[in-house]
C-alpha positions as CSV (number, residue, x, y, z in Angstrom):
1,M,56.8,1.4,63.6
2,T,56.8,-0.6,61.1
3,I,56.0,-0.4,57.6
4,S,55.5,-3.4,55.4
5,T,56.0,-3.5,51.9
6,A,54.1,-5.7,50.4
7,R,55.3,-6.9,45.9
8,R,52.9,-6.9,42.9
9,S,54.0,-9.9,41.5
10,R,54.0,-9.9,37.9
11,R,50.7,-11.6,37.7
12,D,48.8,-8.9,39.2
13,A,49.7,-5.9,36.7
14,G,47.2,-7.4,34.1
15,L,45.5,-9.7,32.5
16,T,46.5,-13.0,30.4
17,L,45.6,-13.5,27.4
18,V,43.3,-16.6,28.8
19,E,41.0,-14.2,30.2
20,L,41.0,-11.4,27.6
21,M,40.1,-14.5,25.0
22,I,37.5,-15.5,26.5
23,A,36.7,-11.9,27.7
24,G,36.4,-10.7,23.7
25,G,34.5,-13.6,23.0
26,I,31.7,-13.5,25.7
27,G,31.4,-9.0,24.5
28,S,31.1,-10.7,20.7
29,F,27.9,-12.8,21.7
30,V,26.9,-9.9,23.9
31,M,27.3,-7.2,21.0
32,T,26.0,-10.3,18.4
33,G,22.0,-10.3,19.9
34,V,22.0,-6.5,20.4
35,L,22.9,-5.8,16.6
36,S,19.6,-8.5,15.9
37,V,17.7,-7.2,17.7
38,V,18.5,-3.7,16.2
39,L,18.2,-5.9,12.9
40,M,14.6,-6.7,14.0
41,M,13.3,-3.3,15.2
42,G,13.9,-1.9,12.1
43,R,12.7,-4.3,10.3
44,S,9.4,-4.4,12.2
45,G,9.0,-0.5,11.7
46,M,10.1,-0.9,8.3
47,S,7.4,-3.7,7.5
48,A,4.7,-1.1,10.2
49,S,5.7,2.4,7.8
50,N,4.9,0.4,4.6
51,Y,1.3,-1.1,6.0
52,A,0.0,2.5,7.1
53,D,1.2,4.2,4.4
54,M,-0.7,1.4,2.2
55,E,-3.2,1.4,4.0
56,A,-3.6,5.4,3.9
57,Q,-3.5,5.3,-0.1
58,S,-5.6,2.4,-0.3
59,R,-8.3,4.5,1.6
60,R,-7.3,7.9,0.6
61,A,-8.5,6.0,-3.2
62,V,-11.3,4.2,-2.5
63,D,-12.8,7.3,-1.2
64,E,-12.6,9.1,-3.6
65,F,-13.8,6.7,-6.0
66,A,-16.7,6.2,-3.8
67,Q,-17.7,9.8,-4.5
68,D,-18.2,9.8,-7.2
69,V,-19.8,6.3,-7.7
70,R,-22.4,7.4,-5.8
71,M,-23.2,11.1,-6.7
72,S,-23.1,9.1,-10.6
73,S,-26.2,9.4,-13.3
74,G,-24.0,6.5,-15.8
75,L,-21.4,4.1,-15.7
76,T,-19.6,2.5,-19.1
77,W,-18.1,-0.6,-18.7
78,N,-14.2,-0.3,-20.5
79,S,-13.3,-3.6,-18.7
80,S,-12.8,-5.7,-15.5
81,T,-10.0,-3.3,-14.5
82,S,-11.6,-0.2,-16.1
83,V,-15.0,1.6,-15.4
84,T,-16.3,5.4,-17.0
85,L,-18.3,7.3,-14.7
86,T,-20.9,10.1,-15.8
87,V,-20.7,12.1,-12.9
88,P,-23.0,15.6,-13.5
89,D,-22.0,18.6,-12.3
90,N,-18.4,17.9,-12.1
91,Y,-15.4,17.4,-14.8
92,V,-17.7,19.5,-16.9
93,A,-15.3,20.5,-19.2
94,N,-14.7,16.7,-19.6
95,G,-18.2,16.2,-20.9
96,N,-18.6,14.8,-16.9
97,K,-17.1,11.5,-17.5
98,V,-13.6,10.5,-14.8
99,T,-12.3,7.1,-15.9
100,Y,-11.3,5.1,-13.1
101,A,-8.7,2.8,-13.8
102,L,-5.7,0.3,-13.4
103,D,-2.3,1.1,-15.4
104,A,-0.8,-3.0,-15.7
105,A,2.4,-1.0,-17.0
106,T,5.8,-2.3,-15.7
107,T,7.2,1.4,-17.1
108,G,6.8,5.1,-17.0
109,P,5.4,8.2,-14.5
110,T,1.9,5.6,-12.8
111,A,2.8,2.5,-14.1
112,G,1.1,-0.4,-11.2
113,S,-0.7,2.2,-10.0
114,F,-4.7,2.7,-9.7
115,F,-5.7,6.3,-11.1
116,R,-8.3,8.9,-11.5
117,L,-8.2,10.1,-15.2
118,P,-10.6,13.4,-15.9
119,G,-12.7,12.2,-19.4
120,I,-12.8,8.7,-21.4
121,T,-10.2,5.9,-21.9
122,T,-8.9,7.9,-24.5
123,S,-8.5,10.7,-23.1
124,T,-5.3,13.6,-22.7
125,N,-6.0,14.5,-18.9
126,P,-3.0,13.8,-16.6
127,R,-4.0,10.7,-14.8
128,I,-4.8,11.6,-11.3
129,V,-2.8,8.1,-9.1
130,L,-4.8,7.4,-6.2
131,A,-2.7,4.3,-5.2
132,R,0.7,3.2,-5.7
133,N,2.2,0.0,-6.0
134,V,-1.2,-2.2,-7.4
135,T,-0.5,-5.5,-8.0
136,A,-4.0,-6.6,-9.0
137,L,-7.6,-4.4,-9.2
138,T,-11.3,-5.9,-10.1
139,F,-14.2,-3.8,-10.9
140,M,-18.1,-5.6,-10.2
141,R,-20.8,-4.0,-11.6
142,Y,-24.3,-5.2,-9.7
143,T,-28.5,-5.2,-10.0
144,R,-30.8,-3.6,-7.8
145,T,-31.6,-7.6,-6.3
146,N,-28.0,-8.0,-6.1
147,T,-26.5,-10.2,-8.8
148,V,-24.1,-9.4,-11.4
149,A,-24.9,-7.1,-13.7
150,P,-24.9,-8.1,-17.8
151,D,-24.6,-4.8,-19.5
152,D,-24.4,-1.2,-18.0
153,F,-27.7,-0.2,-17.9
154,S,-29.0,-3.3,-15.2
155,A,-26.1,-2.0,-12.9
156,K,-26.8,-0.1,-10.5
157,R,-24.1,-0.2,-7.4
158,L,-20.6,-0.6,-8.2
159,Q,-17.7,-2.7,-6.0
160,L,-13.8,-2.5,-6.5
161,T,-10.8,-4.9,-5.2
162,M,-7.6,-4.1,-4.9
163,N,-4.5,-5.9,-3.5
164,L,-1.6,-3.5,-3.0
165,R,2.3,-5.0,-2.4
166,T,5.7,-3.3,-1.4
167,T,8.9,-4.4,-1.4
168,A,11.8,-3.7,-0.3
169,Q,14.9,-5.3,0.1
170,T,15.9,-5.6,4.5
171,T,12.3,-6.9,4.9
172,V,9.5,-9.1,3.5
173,D,7.1,-8.6,1.2
174,Q,3.9,-6.0,1.9
175,N,0.4,-7.0,0.9
176,T,-2.8,-5.9,1.5
177,L,-6.7,-6.5,0.2
178,V,-8.8,-4.0,0.1
179,I,-12.5,-5.0,-1.4
180,S,-14.7,-1.3,-1.5
181,A,-18.2,-1.9,0.1
182,S,-20.7,-2.0,-3.1
183,Y,-21.5,1.7,-3.9
184,V,-25.3,2.5,-5.3
185,L,-25.5,4.9,-8.0
186,R,-28.0,7.2,-6.4
187,N,-28.2,9.5,-9.6
188,K,-28.4,6.5,-12.0
189,A,-32.4,5.4,-13.6
190,S,-32.9,1.9,-12.4
191,N,-34.6,-0.8,-15.1
């Protein structure tokens, strides 16, 4: 019986430097692709989360505002970014008044927010923040015939327009524009 012994050459013992460099280069390209996909998915997820948060805030804010407007028997126009409503049987401790406004300040606990304040604009009651990161807010008042109301007496409907913006370091800014329906002040005497 013959046993053959095969000798291994030094070449078969491992990889050459050139082969290692090529494998390293290909591995680098693959890892770069994988990391860029992971980063893109993270940014997309963060953007989707920001949009969902802004939509939830704006929906809740508009619902709270709409409920008080529909029950309101009176309207005081403070400015295009602030209105005070007279809501019977609500806010009794504050003369049945509630103010909705934009805090356009850049600092403070309610800065850049749409808030509700039980009472009139000078009330010392705490502000209840309905939506944060509000960059613009406008109230519009209309008559029964769908024309812009020149004064509080002729106003029968109220509409809210609000822009929310979220910024983050690793994603682009997200914006949401909210235009509410024009809500009828049901308890307000018509002219």
